[in-house]
C-alpha positions in Angstrom: 14.7 -16.6 18.3 16.0 -13.4 17.4 13.6 -10.8 18.9 15.9 -7.8 17.8 15.4 -9.1 14.1 11.6 -9.3 14.7 11.4 -5.8 16.3 13.6 -4.3 13.5 11.5 -5.9 10.7 8.3 -4.6 12.3 9.7 -0.7 12.8 10.7 -1.1 9.2 7.3 -1.8 7.9 6.0 1.0 9.9 8.6 3.4 8.3 8.4 2.1 4.7 4.5 1.7 4.8 3.8 4.6 7.0 0.2 4.0 7.7 0.0 7.3 9.7 0.9 9.1 6.6 -1.5 7.4 4.6 -4.6 8.5 6.5 -5.0 11.6 4.5 -4.9 9.4 1.3 -7.2 6.7 2.9 -9.7 9.7 3.6 -9.5 10.9 0.0 -10.0 7.4 -1.5 -13.1 6.8 0.6 -14.8 10.2 0.7 -17.7 8.7 -1.2 -18.3 5.9 1.5 -20.2 6.0 4.8 -18.2 5.3 7.9 -19.4 1.9 8.1 -18.1 1.4 4.6 -14.8 3.0 5.3 -14.2 0.8 8.2 -14.9 -2.3 6.1 -12.6 -0.8 3.4 -9.8 -0.4 6.1 -10.3 -3.8 7.2 -10.1 -5.6 3.5 -7.1 -3.3 2.9 -5.1 -4.3 5.9 -6.2 -8.0 5.5 -5.0 -8.0 1.9 -1.6 -6.6 3.2 -1.2 -9.2 5.8 -1.9 -11.9 3.0 0.4 -10.2 0.4 3.4 -9.7 2.9 2.9 -13.4 4.3 3.0 -14.8 0.8 6.2 -12.6 0.2 7.9 -13.9 3.3 7.7 -17.5 2.2 7.4 -17.3 -1.7 8.2 -13.8 -3.0 11.5 -14.6 -4.3 10.4 -17.9 -5.9 7.5 -16.2 -7.6 9.7 -13.4 -8.9 12.3 -15.9 -10.2 9.4 -18.2 -11.5 8.5 -15.3 -13.9 12.0 -14.0 -14.4 11.0 -10.6 -12.7 13.5 -8.6 -11.0 12.8 -6.4 -8.1 13.8 -3.4 -10.6 11.0 -4.3 -13.0 8.5 -4.5 -10.1 9.3 -1.0 -9.0 8.8 0.4 -12.7 5.5 -1.4 -12.9 4.4 -0.3 -9.2 5.7 3.2 -9.6 3.5 3.2 -13.0 0.3 2.1 -11.3 0.9 4.8 -8.5 1.3 7.6 -11.3 -2.0 6.5 -13.0 -3.8 6.5 -10.0 -2.5 9.7 -9.1 -3.4 11.3 -12.2 -7.1 10.4 -11.5 -6.9 12.0 -8.1 -5.5 15.1 -9.8 -8.5 15.2 -12.1 -10.8 14.6 -9.2 -12.2 11.4 -11.0 -11.3 9.1 -8.2 -14.4 7.6 -6.7 -16.7 8.4 -9.5 -19.0 5.6 -8.8 -21.3 7.0 -6.3 -24.8 5.8 -4.8 -26.6 6.1 -8.3 -25.1 2.9 -9.2 -26.4 -0.4 -8.5 -25.2 -2.0 -5.3 -23.2 -4.6 -6.9 -21.2 -2.0 -8.7 -20.7 -0.1 -5.2 -19.4 -3.4 -3.3 -17.0 -3.8 -6.3 -15.7 -0.2 -6.3 -15.4 -0.4 -2.5 -13.4 -3.6 -2.8 -11.2 -2.2 -5.5 -10.4 0.9 -3.5 -9.3 -1.4 -0.6 -7.1 -3.8 -2.6 -6.0 -1.5 -5.4 -4.6 1.1 -4.7 -4.6 0.8 -0.9 -3.1 -2.6 -0.1 -1.2 -2.7 -3.4 0.9 -0.8 -4.3 0.4 2.2 -1.5 0.8 -0.1 1.5 2.3 -3.5 0.1 4.0 -1.6 -2.4 7.5 -2.3 -4.2 9.5 -0.8 -1.3 7.8 -3.1 1.4 8.0 -6.1 -0.5 11.5 -5.6 -1.6 12.3 -5.1 2.0 10.5 -8.2 3.1 12.0 -10.5 0.3 15.4 -9.3 1.4 15.0 -9.8 4.9 13.4 -13.3 4.5 16.1 -14.3 2.1 18.9 -13.2 4.8 17.0 -15.0 7.7 15.5 -17.9 6.1 15.2 -20.5 8.8 11.7 -21.4 9.8 11.7 -19.8 13.3 12.7 -16.4 11.8 9.9 -16.6 9.0 7.3 -17.5 11.6 8.6 -14.7 13.5 8.5 -12.2 10.8 4.9 -13.7 9.9 3.7 -12.6 13.5 5.4 -9.0 13.1 3.3 -8.8 9.8 0.0 -9.7 11.5 0.8 -7.4 14.4 1.6 -4.4 11.9 -1.7 -5.2 10.0 -3.8 -4.8 13.5 -2.2 -1.5 14.4 -2.7 -0.2 10.9 -6.0 -1.2 10.9 -6.7 0.8 14.1 -5.0 3.7 12.8 -7.2 3.8 9.6 -10.4 3.8 11.7 -9.3 7.4 13.2 -9.7 8.5 9.4 -13.3 9.2 10.0 -12.5 11.9 12.7 -10.2 13.4 10.1 -12.9 13.1 7.6 -15.6 14.9 10.0 -12.8 17.8 10.7 -12.0 18.5 7.1 -15.3 18.1 5.5 -16.0 17.7 1.7 -13.9 20.8 0.5 -11.1 19.9 2.5 -11.1 16.3 1.4 -11.2 17.6 -2.3 -8.2 19.8 -1.6 -6.3 17.1 0.1 -7.1 14.5 -2.9 -5.6 16.9 -5.4 -2.4 17.5 -3.0 -2.0 13.9 -2.3 -2.3 13.2 -6.0 0.5 15.5 -6.8 2.7 14.0 -3.9 1.7 10.3 -5.2 2.8 11.3 -8.7 6.1 12.3 -7.4 6.3 9.0 -5.5 5.4 7.1 -8.5 8.2 8.9 -10.5 10.7 8.2 -7.9 9.9 4.4 -7.7 10.1 4.1 -11.6 13.5 6.2 -11.7 14.7 3.7 -8.9 13.7 0.7 -11.0 15.1 2.2 -14.1 18.5 2.8 -12.3 18.3 -0.8 -11.0 17.9 -2.4 -14.5 20.2 0.2 -16.4 22.7 1.4 -14.0 25.1 2.6 -16.6 22.5 4.9 -18.0 22.4 6.7 -14.8 26.0 7.4 -14.5 
């Protein structure tokens, strides 16, 4: 067992996904939820991230090959989705489904925020999935795949604990502060989305990028 590989893999996930940096985004996305709902959103999001990355470890490359999807195409799709979400944040339309809607719609909206955009593509996005696919392809023995799986589960637990701290941030900033951060993060996310799309275009059409 190569523990150095698993440690590097874990630290790579922390760097690429950056759950600490996502705290303001998480607060913005869940500003219309109660503390209990935010904790549930964090739990669902990280559970979804664990499932996505575990599937990616064992079947990611096969799935992409099955549909003839390249990493570059996946980057373009993921970046476009981030840009669309960012546009909603800039316009202050994110989380429009409030308590005056039916409870079924509330639950649906909460789960949607947890899985999309939190789990995918903000956390388990093109960068993380690409990294996992490449690492799994290079170290494809069963022992290494299981070791990477343990690292993914550990990451999910730590990320969940970090997102639970978001309620403290929410109380410190208040509604006005959250609104300001929502628009600022929307601008940053728009830039990130464009960068991911550009990387995907460069990968698909290297001659166009000089």
